[in-house]
Predicted model as a PDB file, atoms N, CA, C, CB and O in Angstrom, pLDDT in the B-factor column:
MODEL        1                                                                  
ATOM      1  N   MET A   1     -14.508 -32.890  26.465  1.00 85.00           N  
ATOM      2  CA  MET A   1     -15.347 -33.085  25.448  1.00 85.00           C  
ATOM      3  C   MET A   1     -15.865 -31.791  24.750  1.00 85.00           C  
ATOM      4  CB  MET A   1     -16.391 -33.862  25.938  1.00 85.00           C  
ATOM      5  O   MET A   1     -16.027 -31.690  23.534  1.00 85.00           O  
ATOM      6  N   LEU A   2     -16.107 -30.803  25.679  1.00 84.00           N  
ATOM      7  CA  LEU A   2     -16.579 -29.518  25.529  1.00 84.00           C  
ATOM      8  C   LEU A   2     -15.452 -28.741  24.809  1.00 84.00           C  
ATOM      9  CB  LEU A   2     -16.985 -28.911  26.890  1.00 84.00           C  
ATOM     10  O   LEU A   2     -15.780 -27.930  23.943  1.00 84.00           O  
ATOM     11  N   ASP A   3     -14.207 -28.923  25.093  1.00 88.00           N  
ATOM     12  CA  ASP A   3     -13.117 -28.258  24.550  1.00 88.00           C  
ATOM     13  C   ASP A   3     -12.993 -28.679  23.005  1.00 88.00           C  
ATOM     14  CB  ASP A   3     -11.833 -28.594  25.393  1.00 88.00           C  
ATOM     15  O   ASP A   3     -12.680 -27.865  22.137  1.00 88.00           O  
ATOM     16  N   LEU A   4     -13.259 -29.985  22.756  1.00 91.00           N  
ATOM     17  CA  LEU A   4     -13.172 -30.453  21.429  1.00 91.00           C  
ATOM     18  C   LEU A   4     -14.314 -29.624  20.626  1.00 91.00           C  
ATOM     19  CB  LEU A   4     -13.367 -32.091  21.379  1.00 91.00           C  
ATOM     20  O   LEU A   4     -14.045 -29.040  19.576  1.00 91.00           O  
ATOM     21  N   ILE A   5     -15.428 -29.620  21.123  1.00 92.00           N  
ATOM     22  CA  ILE A   5     -16.651 -29.017  20.282  1.00 92.00           C  
ATOM     23  C   ILE A   5     -16.262 -27.446  20.049  1.00 92.00           C  
ATOM     24  CB  ILE A   5     -18.244 -29.168  21.185  1.00 92.00           C  
ATOM     25  O   ILE A   5     -16.414 -26.931  18.941  1.00 92.00           O  
ATOM     26  N   ILE A   6     -15.803 -26.797  21.050  1.00 92.00           N  
ATOM     27  CA  ILE A   6     -15.400 -25.439  21.027  1.00 92.00           C  
ATOM     28  C   ILE A   6     -14.380 -25.157  19.826  1.00 92.00           C  
ATOM     29  CB  ILE A   6     -14.776 -25.089  22.404  1.00 92.00           C  
ATOM     30  O   ILE A   6     -14.522 -24.291  18.963  1.00 92.00           O  
ATOM     31  N   SER A   7     -13.332 -26.058  19.946  1.00 92.00           N  
ATOM     32  CA  SER A   7     -12.237 -25.925  19.003  1.00 92.00           C  
ATOM     33  C   SER A   7     -12.648 -26.173  17.558  1.00 92.00           C  
ATOM     34  CB  SER A   7     -11.144 -26.862  19.374  1.00 92.00           C  
ATOM     35  O   SER A   7     -12.198 -25.497  16.633  1.00 92.00           O  
ATOM     36  N   THR A   8     -13.638 -27.301  17.375  1.00 94.00           N  
ATOM     37  CA  THR A   8     -14.264 -27.508  16.012  1.00 94.00           C  
ATOM     38  C   THR A   8     -14.991 -26.285  15.507  1.00 94.00           C  
ATOM     39  CB  THR A   8     -15.259 -28.681  16.046  1.00 94.00           C  
ATOM     40  O   THR A   8     -14.833 -25.840  14.370  1.00 94.00           O  
ATOM     41  N   LEU A   9     -15.767 -25.784  16.381  1.00 94.00           N  
ATOM     42  CA  LEU A   9     -16.609 -24.712  15.956  1.00 94.00           C  
ATOM     43  C   LEU A   9     -15.799 -23.384  15.575  1.00 94.00           C  
ATOM     44  CB  LEU A   9     -17.615 -24.434  17.078  1.00 94.00           C  
ATOM     45  O   LEU A   9     -16.113 -22.685  14.612  1.00 94.00           O  
ATOM     46  N   THR A  10     -14.784 -23.123  16.381  1.00 93.00           N  
ATOM     47  CA  THR A  10     -13.977 -22.117  15.991  1.00 93.00           C  
ATOM     48  C   THR A  10     -13.074 -22.291  14.692  1.00 93.00           C  
ATOM     49  CB  THR A  10     -13.206 -21.857  17.084  1.00 93.00           C  
ATOM     50  O   THR A  10     -12.837 -21.329  13.962  1.00 93.00           O  
ATOM     51  N   GLN A  11     -12.620 -23.470  14.461  1.00 93.00           N  
ATOM     52  CA  GLN A  11     -12.071 -23.745  13.056  1.00 93.00           C  
ATOM     53  C   GLN A  11     -12.947 -23.691  11.921  1.00 93.00           C  
ATOM     54  CB  GLN A  11     -11.512 -25.010  12.994  1.00 93.00           C  
ATOM     55  O   GLN A  11     -12.526 -23.299  10.833  1.00 93.00           O  
ATOM     56  N   GLY A  12     -14.223 -24.082  12.108  1.00 93.00           N  
ATOM     57  CA  GLY A  12     -15.271 -24.087  11.270  1.00 93.00           C  
ATOM     58  C   GLY A  12     -15.591 -22.582  10.927  1.00 93.00           C  
ATOM     59  O   GLY A  12     -15.750 -22.313   9.736  1.00 93.00           O  
ATOM     60  N   PHE A  13     -15.699 -21.567  11.871  1.00 91.00           N  
ATOM     61  CA  PHE A  13     -16.154 -20.302  11.635  1.00 91.00           C  
ATOM     62  C   PHE A  13     -14.955 -19.632  10.889  1.00 91.00           C  
ATOM     63  CB  PHE A  13     -16.603 -19.583  12.967  1.00 91.00           C  
ATOM     64  O   PHE A  13     -15.181 -18.755  10.056  1.00 91.00           O  
ATOM     65  N   ILE A  14     -13.626 -20.054  11.191  1.00 89.00           N  
ATOM     66  CA  ILE A  14     -12.503 -19.481  10.462  1.00 89.00           C  
ATOM     67  C   ILE A  14     -12.466 -19.848   9.007  1.00 89.00           C  
ATOM     68  CB  ILE A  14     -11.243 -19.893  11.086  1.00 89.00           C  
ATOM     69  O   ILE A  14     -12.233 -19.052   8.098  1.00 89.00           O  
ATOM     70  N   TYR A  15     -12.713 -21.100   8.874  1.00 90.00           N  
ATOM     71  CA  TYR A  15     -12.765 -21.640   7.384  1.00 90.00           C  
ATOM     72  C   TYR A  15     -13.954 -20.977   6.533  1.00 90.00           C  
ATOM     73  CB  TYR A  15     -12.995 -23.312   7.391  1.00 90.00           C  
ATOM     74  O   TYR A  15     -13.888 -20.754   5.325  1.00 90.00           O  
ATOM     75  N   ALA A  16     -15.027 -20.705   7.343  1.00 90.00           N  
ATOM     76  CA  ALA A  16     -16.208 -20.128   6.792  1.00 90.00           C  
ATOM     77  C   ALA A  16     -15.874 -18.777   6.231  1.00 90.00           C  
ATOM     78  CB  ALA A  16     -17.305 -20.037   7.824  1.00 90.00           C  
ATOM     79  O   ALA A  16     -16.242 -18.486   5.092  1.00 90.00           O  
ATOM     80  N   LEU A  17     -15.265 -18.025   6.899  1.00 86.00           N  
ATOM     81  CA  LEU A  17     -14.809 -16.617   6.706  1.00 86.00           C  
ATOM     82  C   LEU A  17     -13.950 -16.659   5.437  1.00 86.00           C  
ATOM     83  CB  LEU A  17     -13.969 -16.037   7.997  1.00 86.00           C  
ATOM     84  O   LEU A  17     -14.161 -15.824   4.557  1.00 86.00           O  
ATOM     85  N   LEU A  18     -12.934 -17.642   5.287  1.00 81.00           N  
ATOM     86  CA  LEU A  18     -12.051 -17.916   4.179  1.00 81.00           C  
ATOM     87  C   LEU A  18     -12.828 -18.134   3.012  1.00 81.00           C  
ATOM     88  CB  LEU A  18     -11.174 -19.056   4.417  1.00 81.00           C  
ATOM     89  O   LEU A  18     -12.572 -17.509   1.983  1.00 81.00           O  
ATOM     90  N   SER A  19     -13.878 -19.071   3.078  1.00 83.00           N  
ATOM     91  CA  SER A  19     -14.644 -19.407   1.921  1.00 83.00           C  
ATOM     92  C   SER A  19     -15.366 -18.413   1.425  1.00 83.00           C  
ATOM     93  CB  SER A  19     -15.456 -20.401   2.117  1.00 83.00           C  
ATOM     94  O   SER A  19     -15.461 -18.287   0.205  1.00 83.00           O  
ATOM     95  N   PHE A  20     -16.028 -17.495   2.349  1.00 83.00           N  
ATOM     96  CA  PHE A  20     -16.790 -16.239   1.854  1.00 83.00           C  
ATOM     97  C   PHE A  20     -15.842 -15.436   1.146  1.00 83.00           C  
ATOM     98  CB  PHE A  20     -17.448 -15.373   3.007  1.00 83.00           C  
ATOM     99  O   PHE A  20     -16.223 -14.977   0.069  1.00 83.00           O  
ATOM    100  N   GLY A  21     -14.571 -15.149   1.572  1.00 76.00           N  
ATOM    101  CA  GLY A  21     -13.726 -14.323   0.557  1.00 76.00           C  
ATOM    102  C   GLY A  21     -13.465 -14.962  -0.740  1.00 76.00           C  
ATOM    103  O   GLY A  21     -13.377 -14.216  -1.715  1.00 76.00           O  
ATOM    104  N   VAL A  22     -13.329 -16.228  -0.901  1.00 75.00           N  
ATOM    105  CA  VAL A  22     -13.081 -16.912  -2.064  1.00 75.00           C  
ATOM    106  C   VAL A  22     -14.291 -16.776  -3.006  1.00 75.00           C  
ATOM    107  CB  VAL A  22     -12.754 -18.329  -1.752  1.00 75.00           C  
ATOM    108  O   VAL A  22     -14.188 -16.517  -4.205  1.00 75.00           O  
ATOM    109  N   TYR A  23     -15.439 -16.975  -2.351  1.00 81.00           N  
ATOM    110  CA  TYR A  23     -16.789 -16.882  -2.999  1.00 81.00           C  
ATOM    111  C   TYR A  23     -16.924 -15.508  -3.577  1.00 81.00           C  
ATOM    112  CB  TYR A  23     -17.970 -17.170  -1.980  1.00 81.00           C  
ATOM    113  O   TYR A  23     -17.153 -15.415  -4.782  1.00 81.00           O  
ATOM    114  N   ILE A  24     -16.815 -14.514  -2.899  1.00 79.00           N  
ATOM    115  CA  ILE A  24     -17.150 -13.187  -3.157  1.00 79.00           C  
ATOM    116  C   ILE A  24     -16.141 -12.606  -4.216  1.00 79.00           C  
ATOM    117  CB  ILE A  24     -17.153 -12.390  -1.836  1.00 79.00           C  
ATOM    118  O   ILE A  24     -16.504 -11.708  -4.975  1.00 79.00           O  
ATOM    119  N   THR A  25     -14.895 -13.120  -4.257  1.00 74.00           N  
ATOM    120  CA  THR A  25     -13.997 -12.804  -5.392  1.00 74.00           C  
ATOM    121  C   THR A  25     -14.317 -13.466  -6.486  1.00 74.00           C  
ATOM    122  CB  THR A  25     -12.674 -13.051  -5.158  1.00 74.00           C  
ATOM    123  O   THR A  25     -14.230 -12.884  -7.568  1.00 74.00           O  
ATOM    124  N   TYR A  26     -14.688 -14.622  -6.428  1.00 78.00           N  
ATOM    125  CA  TYR A  26     -15.062 -15.418  -7.618  1.00 78.00           C  
ATOM    126  C   TYR A  26     -16.308 -14.746  -8.400  1.00 78.00           C  
ATOM    127  CB  TYR A  26     -15.429 -16.926  -7.148  1.00 78.00           C  
ATOM    128  O   TYR A  26     -16.331 -14.577  -9.619  1.00 78.00           O  
ATOM    129  N   LYS A  27     -17.264 -14.416  -7.572  1.00 81.00           N  
ATOM    130  CA  LYS A  27     -18.475 -13.831  -8.106  1.00 81.00           C  
ATOM    131  C   LYS A  27     -18.390 -12.469  -8.715  1.00 81.00           C  
ATOM    132  CB  LYS A  27     -19.425 -13.779  -7.089  1.00 81.00           C  
ATOM    133  O   LYS A  27     -19.014 -12.135  -9.722  1.00 81.00           O  
ATOM    134  N   ILE A  28     -17.586 -11.716  -8.047  1.00 79.00           N  
ATOM    135  CA  ILE A  28     -17.301 -10.399  -8.521  1.00 79.00           C  
ATOM    136  C   ILE A  28     -16.411 -10.339  -9.760  1.00 79.00           C  
ATOM    137  CB  ILE A  28     -16.686  -9.643  -7.447  1.00 79.00           C  
ATOM    138  O   ILE A  28     -16.746  -9.719 -10.769  1.00 79.00           O  
ATOM    139  N   LEU A  29     -15.279 -11.001  -9.644  1.00 75.00           N  
ATOM    140  CA  LEU A  29     -14.318 -10.945 -10.767  1.00 75.00           C  
ATOM    141  C   LEU A  29     -14.568 -11.992 -11.914  1.00 75.00           C  
ATOM    142  CB  LEU A  29     -12.914 -11.153 -10.207  1.00 75.00           C  
ATOM    143  O   LEU A  29     -14.049 -11.890 -13.026  1.00 75.00           O  
ATOM    144  N   ASP A  30     -15.451 -13.055 -11.518  1.00 75.00           N  
ATOM    145  CA  ASP A  30     -15.821 -14.072 -12.398  1.00 75.00           C  
ATOM    146  C   ASP A  30     -14.656 -14.920 -12.891  1.00 75.00           C  
ATOM    147  CB  ASP A  30     -16.518 -13.488 -13.503  1.00 75.00           C  
ATOM    148  O   ASP A  30     -14.743 -15.581 -13.926  1.00 75.00           O  
ATOM    149  N   ILE A  31     -13.536 -14.889 -12.110  1.00 73.00           N  
ATOM    150  CA  ILE A  31     -12.376 -15.742 -12.413  1.00 73.00           C  
ATOM    151  C   ILE A  31     -12.035 -16.318 -10.981  1.00 73.00           C  
ATOM    152  CB  ILE A  31     -11.089 -14.887 -13.138  1.00 73.00           C  
ATOM    153  O   ILE A  31     -12.388 -15.758  -9.943  1.00 73.00           O  
ATOM    154  N   ALA A  32     -11.336 -17.455 -11.030  1.00 69.00           N  
ATOM    155  CA  ALA A  32     -10.799 -18.103  -9.803  1.00 69.00           C  
ATOM    156  C   ALA A  32      -9.640 -17.335  -9.283  1.00 69.00           C  
ATOM    157  CB  ALA A  32     -10.375 -19.551 -10.066  1.00 69.00           C  
ATOM    158  O   ALA A  32      -8.513 -17.771  -9.514  1.00 69.00           O  
ATOM    159  N   ASP A  33      -9.802 -16.184  -8.570  1.00 67.00           N  
ATOM    160  CA  ASP A  33      -8.598 -15.499  -7.951  1.00 67.00           C  
ATOM    161  C   ASP A  33      -8.390 -16.182  -6.552  1.00 67.00           C  
ATOM    162  CB  ASP A  33      -8.832 -13.835  -7.793  1.00 67.00           C  
ATOM    163  O   ASP A  33      -9.260 -16.156  -5.681  1.00 67.00           O  
ATOM    164  N   LEU A  34      -7.227 -16.768  -6.409  1.00 68.00           N  
ATOM    165  CA  LEU A  34      -7.094 -17.485  -5.002  1.00 68.00           C  
ATOM    166  C   LEU A  34      -6.020 -16.602  -4.218  1.00 68.00           C  
ATOM    167  CB  LEU A  34      -6.549 -19.189  -5.143  1.00 68.00           C  
ATOM    168  O   LEU A  34      -5.342 -17.121  -3.331  1.00 68.00           O  
ATOM    169  N   THR A  35      -5.884 -15.296  -4.552  1.00 71.00           N  
ATOM    170  CA  THR A  35      -5.046 -14.433  -3.706  1.00 71.00           C  
ATOM    171  C   THR A  35      -5.550 -14.465  -2.313  1.00 71.00           C  
ATOM    172  CB  THR A  35      -5.015 -12.997  -4.216  1.00 71.00           C  
ATOM    173  O   THR A  35      -4.734 -14.457  -1.390  1.00 71.00           O  
ATOM    174  N   VAL A  36      -6.745 -14.498  -2.095  1.00 66.00           N  
ATOM    175  CA  VAL A  36      -7.314 -14.473  -0.716  1.00 66.00           C  
ATOM    176  C   VAL A  36      -6.646 -15.504   0.186  1.00 66.00           C  
ATOM    177  CB  VAL A  36      -8.840 -14.737  -0.753  1.00 66.00           C  
ATOM    178  O   VAL A  36      -6.162 -15.219   1.282  1.00 66.00           O  
ATOM    179  N   ASP A  37      -6.656 -16.829  -0.398  1.00 68.00           N  
ATOM    180  CA  ASP A  37      -6.114 -17.904   0.248  1.00 68.00           C  
ATOM    181  C   ASP A  37      -4.714 -17.733   0.720  1.00 68.00           C  
ATOM    182  CB  ASP A  37      -6.204 -18.985  -0.571  1.00 68.00           C  
ATOM    183  O   ASP A  37      -4.290 -18.043   1.834  1.00 68.00           O  
ATOM    184  N   GLY A  38      -4.044 -17.201  -0.265  1.00 78.00           N  
ATOM    185  CA  GLY A  38      -2.347 -17.079  -0.083  1.00 78.00           C  
ATOM    186  C   GLY A  38      -2.265 -15.918   0.945  1.00 78.00           C  
ATOM    187  O   GLY A  38      -1.483 -16.088   1.880  1.00 78.00           O  
ATOM    188  N   SER A  39      -3.004 -14.707   0.892  1.00 81.00           N  
ATOM    189  CA  SER A  39      -2.490 -13.743   1.784  1.00 81.00           C  
ATOM    190  C   SER A  39      -3.035 -13.977   3.110  1.00 81.00           C  
ATOM    191  CB  SER A  39      -2.769 -12.388   1.337  1.00 81.00           C  
ATOM    192  O   SER A  39      -2.427 -13.447   4.040  1.00 81.00           O  
ATOM    193  N   LEU A  40      -4.135 -14.717   3.393  1.00 79.00           N  
ATOM    194  CA  LEU A  40      -4.689 -15.037   4.756  1.00 79.00           C  
ATOM    195  C   LEU A  40      -3.667 -16.013   5.364  1.00 79.00           C  
ATOM    196  CB  LEU A  40      -6.218 -15.698   4.695  1.00 79.00           C  
ATOM    197  O   LEU A  40      -3.303 -15.884   6.533  1.00 79.00           O  
ATOM    198  N   GLY A  41      -3.240 -16.919   4.622  1.00 84.00           N  
ATOM    199  CA  GLY A  41      -2.386 -18.001   5.148  1.00 84.00           C  
ATOM    200  C   GLY A  41      -0.992 -17.534   5.468  1.00 84.00           C  
ATOM    201  O   GLY A  41      -0.309 -17.998   6.381  1.00 84.00           O  
ATOM    202  N   THR A  42      -0.617 -16.561   4.628  1.00 89.00           N  
ATOM    203  CA  THR A  42       0.768 -16.130   4.833  1.00 89.00           C  
ATOM    204  C   THR A  42       0.813 -15.177   6.028  1.00 89.00           C  
ATOM    205  CB  THR A  42       1.344 -15.443   3.547  1.00 89.00           C  
ATOM    206  O   THR A  42       1.755 -15.154   6.821  1.00 89.00           O  
ATOM    207  N   GLY A  43      -0.275 -14.383   6.107  1.00 89.00           N  
ATOM    208  CA  GLY A  43      -0.359 -13.398   7.184  1.00 89.00           C  
ATOM    209  C   GLY A  43      -0.403 -14.104   8.606  1.00 89.00           C  
ATOM    210  O   GLY A  43       0.234 -13.673   9.567  1.00 89.00           O  
ATOM    211  N   GLY A  44      -1.233 -15.256   8.652  1.00 89.00           N  
ATOM    212  CA  GLY A  44      -1.450 -16.018   9.857  1.00 89.00           C  
ATOM    213  C   GLY A  44      -0.140 -16.670  10.185  1.00 89.00           C  
ATOM    214  O   GLY A  44       0.229 -16.710  11.359  1.00 89.00           O  
ATOM    215  N   ALA A  45       0.554 -17.160   9.264  1.00 92.00           N  
ATOM    216  CA  ALA A  45       1.843 -17.826   9.523  1.00 92.00           C  
ATOM    217  C   ALA A  45       2.862 -16.872  10.133  1.00 92.00           C  
ATOM    218  CB  ALA A  45       2.405 -18.416   8.228  1.00 92.00           C  
ATOM    219  O   ALA A  45       3.625 -17.191  11.044  1.00 92.00           O  
ATOM    220  N   VAL A  46       2.809 -15.628   9.533  1.00 94.00           N  
ATOM    221  CA  VAL A  46       3.701 -14.666  10.106  1.00 94.00           C  
ATOM    222  C   VAL A  46       3.380 -14.231  11.453  1.00 94.00           C  
ATOM    223  CB  VAL A  46       3.772 -13.547   9.295  1.00 94.00           C  
ATOM    224  O   VAL A  46       4.303 -14.023  12.241  1.00 94.00           O  
ATOM    225  N   CYS A  47       2.155 -14.069  11.807  1.00 94.00           N  
ATOM    226  CA  CYS A  47       1.642 -13.615  13.105  1.00 94.00           C  
ATOM    227  C   CYS A  47       2.039 -14.747  14.152  1.00 94.00           C  
ATOM    228  CB  CYS A  47       0.003 -13.358  13.042  1.00 94.00           C  
ATOM    229  O   CYS A  47       2.569 -14.461  15.225  1.00 94.00           O  
ATOM    230  N   VAL A  48       1.770 -15.949  13.800  1.00 94.00           N  
ATOM    231  CA  VAL A  48       2.085 -16.990  14.790  1.00 94.00           C  
ATOM    232  C   VAL A  48       3.571 -17.192  14.929  1.00 94.00           C  
ATOM    233  CB  VAL A  48       1.428 -18.305  14.411  1.00 94.00           C  
ATOM    234  O   VAL A  48       3.990 -17.433  16.061  1.00 94.00           O  
ATOM    235  N   MET A  49       4.411 -17.126  13.941  1.00 95.00           N  
ATOM    236  CA  MET A  49       5.801 -17.130  14.138  1.00 95.00           C  
ATOM    237  C   MET A  49       6.463 -16.007  14.876  1.00 95.00           C  
ATOM    238  CB  MET A  49       6.363 -17.218  12.940  1.00 95.00           C  
ATOM    239  O   MET A  49       7.471 -16.189  15.559  1.00 95.00           O  
ATOM    240  N   MET A  50       5.836 -14.751  14.717  1.00 95.00           N  
ATOM    241  CA  MET A  50       6.383 -13.720  15.479  1.00 95.00           C  
ATOM    242  C   MET A  50       5.981 -13.904  16.907  1.00 95.00           C  
ATOM    243  CB  MET A  50       5.970 -12.402  14.957  1.00 95.00           C  
ATOM    244  O   MET A  50       6.791 -13.586  17.778  1.00 95.00           O  
ATOM    245  N   MET A  51       4.804 -14.389  17.236  1.00 95.00           N  
ATOM    246  CA  MET A  51       4.486 -14.543  18.486  1.00 95.00           C  
ATOM    247  C   MET A  51       5.200 -15.516  19.265  1.00 95.00           C  
ATOM    248  CB  MET A  51       3.281 -14.768  18.529  1.00 95.00           C  
ATOM    249  O   MET A  51       5.470 -15.294  20.445  1.00 95.00           O  
ATOM    250  N   LEU A  52       5.557 -16.695  18.618  1.00 96.00           N  
ATOM    251  CA  LEU A  52       6.363 -17.649  19.147  1.00 96.00           C  
ATOM    252  C   LEU A  52       7.786 -17.225  19.440  1.00 96.00           C  
ATOM    253  CB  LEU A  52       6.345 -18.720  18.299  1.00 96.00           C  
ATOM    254  O   LEU A  52       8.469 -17.688  20.353  1.00 96.00           O  
ATOM    255  N   ALA A  53       8.151 -16.332  18.605  1.00 96.00           N  
ATOM    256  CA  ALA A  53       9.514 -15.642  18.738  1.00 96.00           C  
ATOM    257  C   ALA A  53       9.629 -14.696  19.898  1.00 96.00           C  
ATOM    258  CB  ALA A  53       9.833 -14.850  17.480  1.00 96.00           C  
ATOM    259  O   ALA A  53      10.742 -14.321  20.266  1.00 96.00           O  
ATOM    260  N   GLY A  54       8.448 -14.264  20.533  1.00 95.00           N  
ATOM    261  CA  GLY A  54       8.413 -13.338  21.572  1.00 95.00           C  
ATOM    262  C   GLY A  54       8.110 -11.820  21.387  1.00 95.00           C  
ATOM    263  O   GLY A  54       8.236 -10.954  22.252  1.00 95.00           O  
ATOM    264  N   TYR A  55       7.666 -11.646  20.032  1.00 96.00           N  
ATOM    265  CA  TYR A  55       7.241 -10.290  19.770  1.00 96.00           C  
ATOM    266  C   TYR A  55       5.717 -10.051  20.321  1.00 96.00           C  
ATOM    267  CB  TYR A  55       7.351 -10.017  18.178  1.00 96.00           C  
ATOM    268  O   TYR A  55       4.914 -10.965  20.504  1.00 96.00           O  
ATOM    269  N   SER A  56       5.480  -8.766  20.536  1.00 94.00           N  
ATOM    270  CA  SER A  56       3.990  -8.515  21.175  1.00 94.00           C  
ATOM    271  C   SER A  56       2.934  -8.748  20.170  1.00 94.00           C  
ATOM    272  CB  SER A  56       3.774  -6.982  21.724  1.00 94.00           C  
ATOM    273  O   SER A  56       3.122  -8.719  18.954  1.00 94.00           O  
ATOM    274  N   ASN A  57       1.797  -8.983  20.768  1.00 93.00           N  
ATOM    275  CA  ASN A  57       0.668  -9.222  19.983  1.00 93.00           C  
ATOM    276  C   ASN A  57       0.426  -8.155  18.893  1.00 93.00           C  
ATOM    277  CB  ASN A  57      -0.481  -9.327  20.862  1.00 93.00           C  
ATOM    278  O   ASN A  57       0.175  -8.521  17.745  1.00 93.00           O  
ATOM    279  N   GLY A  58       0.494  -6.857  19.213  1.00 93.00           N  
ATOM    280  CA  GLY A  58       0.189  -5.820  18.292  1.00 93.00           C  
ATOM    281  C   GLY A  58       1.163  -5.699  17.096  1.00 93.00           C  
ATOM    282  O   GLY A  58       0.793  -5.481  15.942  1.00 93.00           O  
ATOM    283  N   MET A  59       2.484  -5.867  17.501  1.00 96.00           N  
ATOM    284  CA  MET A  59       3.498  -5.875  16.425  1.00 96.00           C  
ATOM    285  C   MET A  59       3.287  -7.136  15.469  1.00 96.00           C  
ATOM    286  CB  MET A  59       4.974  -5.893  17.076  1.00 96.00           C  
ATOM    287  O   MET A  59       3.417  -7.070  14.246  1.00 96.00           O  
ATOM    288  N   SER A  60       2.958  -8.250  16.145  1.00 95.00           N  
ATOM    289  CA  SER A  60       2.814  -9.394  15.129  1.00 95.00           C  
ATOM    290  C   SER A  60       1.476  -9.171  14.376  1.00 95.00           C  
ATOM    291  CB  SER A  60       2.822 -10.894  15.869  1.00 95.00           C  
ATOM    292  O   SER A  60       1.477  -9.656  13.245  1.00 95.00           O  
ATOM    293  N   LEU A  61       0.535  -8.654  14.688  1.00 93.00           N  
ATOM    294  CA  LEU A  61      -0.511  -8.522  13.933  1.00 93.00           C  
ATOM    295  C   LEU A  61      -0.258  -7.334  12.713  1.00 93.00           C  
ATOM    296  CB  LEU A  61      -1.670  -8.235  14.907  1.00 93.00           C  
ATOM    297  O   LEU A  61      -0.714  -7.346  11.570  1.00 93.00           O  
ATOM    298  N   ALA A  62       0.460  -6.502  13.234  1.00 95.00           N  
ATOM    299  CA  ALA A  62       0.806  -5.404  12.186  1.00 95.00           C  
ATOM    300  C   ALA A  62       1.642  -5.788  11.047  1.00 95.00           C  
ATOM    301  CB  ALA A  62       1.514  -4.293  12.818  1.00 95.00           C  
ATOM    302  O   ALA A  62       1.483  -5.393   9.892  1.00 95.00           O  
ATOM    303  N   ALA A  63       2.565  -6.608  11.475  1.00 95.00           N  
ATOM    304  CA  ALA A  63       3.583  -7.257  10.530  1.00 95.00           C  
ATOM    305  C   ALA A  63       2.773  -8.236   9.615  1.00 95.00           C  
ATOM    306  CB  ALA A  63       4.793  -8.085  11.375  1.00 95.00           C  
ATOM    307  O   ALA A  63       3.026  -8.278   8.411  1.00 95.00           O  
ATOM    308  N   ALA A  64       1.788  -9.035  10.180  1.00 93.00           N  
ATOM    309  CA  ALA A  64       0.958  -9.883   9.418  1.00 93.00           C  
ATOM    310  C   ALA A  64       0.210  -9.311   8.408  1.00 93.00           C  
ATOM    311  CB  ALA A  64       0.138 -10.518  10.178  1.00 93.00           C  
ATOM    312  O   ALA A  64       0.076  -9.844   7.307  1.00 93.00           O  
ATOM    313  N   PHE A  65      -0.416  -7.974   8.804  1.00 92.00           N  
ATOM    314  CA  PHE A  65      -1.265  -7.250   7.892  1.00 92.00           C  
ATOM    315  C   PHE A  65      -0.371  -6.880   6.744  1.00 92.00           C  
ATOM    316  CB  PHE A  65      -1.944  -5.996   8.555  1.00 92.00           C  
ATOM    317  O   PHE A  65      -0.732  -7.121   5.592  1.00 92.00           O  
ATOM    318  N   VAL A  66       0.782  -6.306   7.005  1.00 93.00           N  
ATOM    319  CA  VAL A  66       1.540  -5.694   5.945  1.00 93.00           C  
ATOM    320  C   VAL A  66       2.015  -6.814   5.042  1.00 93.00           C  
ATOM    321  CB  VAL A  66       2.727  -4.847   6.495  1.00 93.00           C  
ATOM    322  O   VAL A  66       1.943  -6.617   3.829  1.00 93.00           O  
ATOM    323  N   ILE A  67       2.536  -8.070   5.529  1.00 91.00           N  
ATOM    324  CA  ILE A  67       2.892  -9.099   4.800  1.00 91.00           C  
ATOM    325  C   ILE A  67       1.787  -9.637   3.864  1.00 91.00           C  
ATOM    326  CB  ILE A  67       3.359 -10.057   5.667  1.00 91.00           C  
ATOM    327  O   ILE A  67       1.964  -9.864   2.667  1.00 91.00           O  
ATOM    328  N   GLY A  68       0.625  -9.817   4.537  1.00 86.00           N  
ATOM    329  CA  GLY A  68      -0.626 -10.207   3.925  1.00 86.00           C  
ATOM    330  C   GLY A  68      -0.915  -9.187   2.647  1.00 86.00           C  
ATOM    331  O   GLY A  68      -1.174  -9.615   1.523  1.00 86.00           O  
ATOM    332  N   MET A  69      -0.843  -7.951   2.938  1.00 86.00           N  
ATOM    333  CA  MET A  69      -1.174  -7.160   1.837  1.00 86.00           C  
ATOM    334  C   MET A  69      -0.195  -7.254   0.608  1.00 86.00           C  
ATOM    335  CB  MET A  69      -1.264  -5.794   2.308  1.00 86.00           C  
ATOM    336  O   MET A  69      -0.602  -7.012  -0.528  1.00 86.00           O  
ATOM    337  N   GLY A  70       1.106  -7.611   0.868  1.00 82.00           N  
ATOM    338  CA  GLY A  70       2.242  -7.699  -0.034  1.00 82.00           C  
ATOM    339  C   GLY A  70       2.192  -8.950  -0.819  1.00 82.00           C  
ATOM    340  O   GLY A  70       2.925  -9.079  -1.799  1.00 82.00           O  
ATOM    341  N   THR A  71       1.374  -9.880  -0.453  1.00 70.00           N  
ATOM    342  CA  THR A  71       1.247 -11.172  -1.044  1.00 70.00           C  
ATOM    343  C   THR A  71       0.522 -10.988  -2.276  1.00 70.00           C  
ATOM    344  CB  THR A  71       0.575 -12.164  -0.154  1.00 70.00           C  
ATOM    345  O   THR A  71       0.270 -11.955  -2.995  1.00 70.00           O  
TER     346      THR A  71                                                      
ENDMDL                                                                          
END                                                                             
């Protein structure tokens, strides 16, 4: 039960950070720019897939950062 609560809170904090990014870009630019959603999701997917393929954590994070910036 405690594992479920911790997992739920962790996901909630991650989604909160994502929503802050969308909110800030919307308020500053005054348009609905959803680049933040795409770049974070793409970077996360790249990082996870590289880790599953056996690459080191540092290399996976660096590749995710570069791919996320390019999105």
